[in-house]
N, C-alpha and C positions, 0 to 999 in steps of 0.2 A: 660199486665196489672199487676200491683203489687198485691201481695197477701194481702187481707184485714186481718190484724193481729193487736191485741191490748193487752195491759196489762189486767190482770184479772179485770173483771167488777163485783162488788159485787151484781149487780142485776141479774146476770145469774142464780144463784140457785133459786131465786124467780120466774123468768120467767119459769124455768124448772118445778118448783112445780105447777105453774098455768097450764102449758101445760099438765102435768101428770094428774092433777085433771080433766081437760077437756077430756082427753082420757080414764080415768079410767073406764067409763061404757063399753068401748069396749075391754079393756085389763086389767084384774085384776092385772097382774104383769107387771109393767113398771118402768123403772129406768132412771135416768140421767146418761149418760156415756160421755166419751170424755173429752177433755181438759177443757171445761167450767165447768165440775163437780169437778175440782181440785182447791181448794182455793189457790190463789196466782199465778197460772200458766197462763202465757200469752197464747192466743189462737186466732184462727179465731173466730169471734163472731157469731158462729152458735151453737145452742143448740142441742146436740145429745141425743136422747132418744132411748131406746131399750125396746121393748115389747115382751112378751111371749104369744104364742097362741098354743092351742092343734092342730090346723088345719089351715095351710096357705090357703088352698082352701076356707075355710069358710070366711076368711078375704077378699079374692078376691070377693066372692059372695056378701059381704056387703060393698064393697069399697066406695059406695056413702056416707056412714056415715063419712068416713075420708075426702072425697072430700068436704063435707059440712063444715068441720072444716078448710079447706084451704090446705089440704095435697094432693099432686099430686104424683102418683106412677111414678117412674123412673126406667128404666131397667139399671142395673149396671153390669150384668154378674156374680154377686156374687151368689154362690150356696146357696140354702136352706135358703133364706131370701127374704122378700119384703122390698123395700126401697122407702120411701116417702120423699118428700121435701116440705117445706112450705116457701113461699116468702111473704114478706110484702113490699108493694110499690116498687116492682122490686128488692128487696134485699133478698138474702137467709137468713132465720132466724132459721130454724129448719131442722133437719134430724130425721126421724123416721125409725128405723130398727125393723122389725117384724120378729121374729125367732121362730122356733119350741120349745115348752116347753121341749122336750126331751133332748135338748142340752143347755138349759139355764145356768146350773151351770158350763159349760165348755167353754162358749163364751169368746174368747180372749179379746174382747173389755171390758167386765166386769172385767176380770182378770187384765188387764192393769190398769184400773181405781183403783181397789182395791190396787194394788201394789203401785201406785203413792200416794194414800192417806195415806199409812203406811210407806213409805220410802222416807223421805225428800231429801236424796242425789240423789236418782233416779229422783225425781221430778225436782231438780235443773239441773241435767245433761240433762234431756229431754227438759226442758225450754230453756237452752242454745242452744241446737241443733235446736230447732224450730225457735228461733230468728235468728240464723245464716242463716238457709235455707230461711226464709221469707225475709230476707234482700237481698239475692242474687238471688232468683228464682222468676220468674213471672208465671211459668207454675205450676198449682195446682198438676198435676200428678207427676212432677219432685219433687216438695216439699214433697208430700206424700211418694214417693219411697225413698227419702232421709232420711226419718225417720225410714224406715223399719228395718234396722239392729239393731238399738237401741231398738225399740219396741219388736223385736224378743227376744233380750237378756233379757229384763225386763219381758216379758210374760213367757219365759222359767223359769226364777227364781220363778215366782209366781206359775206356774204349778208344778214345782219340790217341792215347799213348801207344796203344797196341795196333793202331791202324784199323780198328773195327768201326762199322757204321753205328750211328746212334740207335738206341732201342729204348722204348718206354719201359720204365721199371714197374709201373703199376699194371698188373695183369687183371683183366676183367674175366 
């Protein structure tokens, strides 16, 4: 099956803001991350959100509040995070990454977003790679892994600019 990929949709930030407002009572710190957060960048049309929590176990204990909003927890194998998806009419529309507050400022996803927002040449390079991969790949994991080397390079640049140590972007 081809990867669902599209030009930037100007409604993505509005949808992200609506979803953030809906989740704000549960997570005081929540942001729009991922390609849909970058103006002009083509992307899979899935709104990625990241929320900070002081205690992942507390989120699990009150998970029914997220379920009521249409989010379903999915085991991804990624360490130190909870991952939720939301589907609308059988189509994936949202990802919610819940991470500990202790590492909020060093999350690679946020660093990549910030780097892309401030470096147009990096955004163009990333956009070209994403289009090429989406055109030739039908496997989502192959598509994701195909972006890893460039994402690592861009995150390394942002981490260096902030005086942070390097960190692998691929989570097993």
